[in-house]
N, C-alpha and C positions, 0 to 999 in steps of 0.2 A: 399859538403859534410862538408867544416868547417865551415858554416854558420848554420848548422845542430848540429854540437859539441856545438858549443858557446851557442846555445839556451837551449841545452839538460842538460849541466853542471849546468847551475844556477837552473834548474830545480830540479837537483839530491841534491845540496845543501841545496835548502829548505825543500825536503822531510826528509834529514838526520837530518836536525837542528829539524824540527817537532819531529822526533822519540825519538831525546835524550832527548828533553824537554818531551815528554809523559812519558819516561821510569822516568825521575826523580820528575816528580809530582806523577808518579803512586808510587815511592817508597816514597813519602813523605805523601801520603794519605793512603797507604799500608805499613807500617813499619814491618820488620822482627818480625815473633811472638815473640821471647826472648826481643825486644827492651824495654826499659824503661827510663823515663825521668821525670824530676821535674823543675818547673819553679820557679825560685830564683830572688827575688827581693834584691837587695843589695847595702848600702850605705858605706861599707867600699871600701876603693881607691881600683881601679881595678887592680893596680899593685901589690897589697898584696893579693887580693883576689883571683887570678886566680890560682896561683900554691896551694893554698889549695883547690881550686874547683877542678883541675886536679887531685890531689891526692884521693879527696872523689870518684871522676871518675873510677880512676884505681881499687880502692879498690872494689868497687861494682858494676861495669859495667853500673852504672846509667849515662844516660846522663843527664847533669845540662845545662839548658836553661836560664843563667843570663842576668839579665837587670841591668846596673849601672846607677848612677845619674852623675851630673857634679859638680863640685867645686862650681860654684855660687848657686846652688839650692840644696845643700848638705842636704840629707835624705827627705826635706819637699817635694821634686818633686816626690819622691816613695811615699810617705804619702798620697799624694792628690791623686795620681794613684790609690792607694787601695782603698781610699772611692769612688773614681769614677767609680770604676769596681766592688762595693760591691754587687751589684745584679746579676752579672755574673763574678765571680773572673777570673782572668787569673794566677795571681801567686798563688803558694803553699805554699810559705814560705819566710819569711821577714828576713833577717841579717842585721840589722841596727847598725851604728858605734855610735848610743846614746841609750840613755833610755827613754826620756821626751815625744818623739813622739809616742814611742811606747806605754809607758801607755796609751796614749790618744787613741789611736788604740783599747786597751783592752777595754776602756771604752765605747765606742761605737759599743762593740759588733762584731768587725772586725776581730778578733784573734780567734783561736780555742784552747781550753783546752787540756793541753798534759801533760800525766804522765807517766815517764817509770822508768825502773833501772836508765838509766842515770841521771834522776830527783831526785832520791831520795836522802834525805838529803840535798838538795841544799840549800846554806846559804839564810837566809829569806831575809836579805839585796837587794838578787840580784834575786828575784823570787816574780813573782806574787801570790797573795794567791790563786786565782783561777786555777794556772797553764798555764797562758795564755801566758807568756813570761819568760824567764830567762836571767840574765846578766853574763857576764865574762869578762876577758881579760881587763883590766882598763887602760884607759890613763888620764891624769890631766890636768887641765888649768895651764897655767904658763906664765909667763911675759918672752919674748923672748928681748935681746938687743943686740946689735953692739959690739964685743968686740974691736973693733978698736976707737970706739969712747964714748964707757961708760965703764970706769973703773967696776971690779967687786965689788969692796967695794961700790960705787956710785949707784950700778944699784939698781932698788926699789925692795923689796922682799915682797911686801904685795899690796893690793889693795890700801889702804891709801897711800901708798908713792908715786903713780902715779898721787895723785890730788897736789903734791906739784906744785909748780908755776915753778919751774925749768925746769918742762918736758912738758911747755906749747910749741906747734906747733912742739913737737916731738914724738907723738905717734899715732898710727894707730891700728885699730881692725876692723875684719870682720863684716859684716853689720848683726844687730842682727837678721833678719829674716830666716836664714839658718842656717843650721850646729848647732855646740855646744855651737856658741856664745850668741843665744838665753835662752839656759838651763844655760850657766853660768849667765848672766844678770837675769834672773828669780831667780836663788841661792841667788842673793844680795835680792830680795825680801822677799826669805824664812827665809832665816839666819839673818838678819836684821829686817827690818821693812818697812813699806812703805815708811814713812818720809825720813830715812835714805840712803836706795836704791834711790829714788828720786835725793836727795841730793847729792848723788854718781855720777849719771848721769849728775846733772848740773855741779858738779866740773869737770867732764872731758869734757864737752862742753866748759865750760870757758878755759878749757887748750888746746881748739881746737884741740880735736881728730879728725882724719879722719877716715871716713868709707869705706873701700874696698870690694872686690869681695869675698875674703873667706880667711881662715887663711894660706893658704901656701902663698897666695898674700901679706898678711901682714906680713909675715918673709921673702919674698922676697925683700920687701922694706925696712925692716930692714938690711938686708944684702947687700944691695946696696946703703946703704945711705942716701934713700930718707925718713928714719926715724930712730929714736934711740932706741925706744921700742914699743913692741907691745904686744897684747892678745892674746895668740894662745894655741893650743893643744901641748902636749910633742911629738907625732910623728912628727909633723910640723918642731919642732926644731931638732930633730933626723937627718930627713931628708935634712936638711940644713947642719948639721955637717958632713955627708956622701958624699955630694958634696963639703967639704971643704969651706964653708963659715963663716964668722966670725960672728957666732951668740950661743950665750950660754942662759943658761934660770934658773929664779929662779922658785918656784913652786907659785902660785896665793894666796898666803893666806890671809883669809879673818878675819881681825881682832885677829890676834894669834891664829885662831880656827881651821885652816889648809887649805888645798885647795880642791877645788872641784875634785873629781875622777869620772870619766865617763865609764861605761862598755859598750862592747859590747850587745846587745841583739839578740836573736833569736825567733820567732815565729810563729806559723803555721797559715795560712789565713784560716779564716772560709769558709766551702764551695770550697777550693780548691780541683781541679778534682784529682789529684794524692797522694793520702794520705798517702799509703804504702812507696812511694818513699820518699815523705817528710818526714816520720818519720824516716826514713834512716838517710836522711840528717840533721834532727835536733838533732838526737844522735850522727852524728859525729860534728856538731859545738859546742855540750856541752862536747864534749871529752876532755881527757887530752892531747891528741896529737895535737888536734886545739890550747889549749891555748899554747901548748910549740912550735908549728910554728909561732903562732902569736909574742911569746916573742922574738922569734930568727929572727925575719923578721926584715925589715928596720923601721917597725913602733913602736917595742920594747913593746909592751903593758903588763902592770904588772898582772901577773897571780893571779888568787884570791884563786888557790889551794896553801895552805902553802907550801909544798914540792916545787913545780915549782917556787912560791914566793922567797923560799930560793934560789934556782939554779940560779935564774936571778934576784937577790936583787940589781945589779946594776941600774934597771930600778923600784926600788920600789919607791913609791908614801911615804914621810918621813912622811907625817901627813895628814889623810883625815878628811876633812870637815864633822862633823857629823850632816848631814840634810836630811831630809825625801825627798826621790826622789818623792813621791807623791804630796808633797807639792810644789815642783817645777814644776811639771807638771801642778798644778793646777794653778799657778799663770803664767805660759808661755805666754798666749794670752795677758794677762794685760802687763807684764814687756816688750816683744816686741814693743807692742802699746807706752807705754809709753817710752820707748828706742826712738823708731823711732821720736816721737814729740818732744823729746828734742834734739835728736844729730843731727837732720836731719836740 
């Protein structure tokens, strides 16, 4: 009798497990009638984006299936995925922490046109002329420095300052292939010219600049004394300061003409399967509520709405570089290739 029980129990376990799996799979294949979802590709830092996504889900009842990328392949990984899935898109919407790759996706006809009440009167500087993407919530390029090793008065205040020989062996920046660094380098080619931008890269090489995996890594190296200054973004310095690290920043001014501001962008994916839900998420991303949440987050993005910008003026970018984002996107592949050849 005891032997029969021992044989019978494992059989019950197998049957029970199979039944549970069958129920779960059935629910997956046949969701409730009122179930709604949207697939989001997001290059904004996950810790920043998740509370915002949760707020949208709570307000709308729409489930957001979010895919994030890594610091080392920031934005580029998701951009490559969108290209690879062009014939049969998985994503419905792309929320990027930068603008340059978004512009290039629009040129490749991978983004859908979208116009709504939310996009009415959107500032032309931050809107695609065909309505394929919209920009909001700015960050800026900055020079981060270690306050225990570099006095505020001595810290470099513009791109040209970093070329001074006294910074030799003391500089780090993220590899230009990924994230905002590529767009920053490309802006040198757009703002100056080919000769001067190339000379700037050669000057950084002569000063022994080191390339690292990402902006946050560059800031961490400065904070721990492995470097004294770095090129990075405002949000990475704010994160360091929140952690109590000895890091401050000066805006990365280009020749006295201002620092590069980089907006978030939102865009619908051409051929995405959940259009209605994607449009609701799109309007949410372009809402005043979203900009307020980002300004109040650890990222402290600068709002493009004047009323919010005044409310969060502590995070205002003093002087915006007057450069055409389209021109920066034009030069992006060439700038990255040139930087790779010179700095490696």
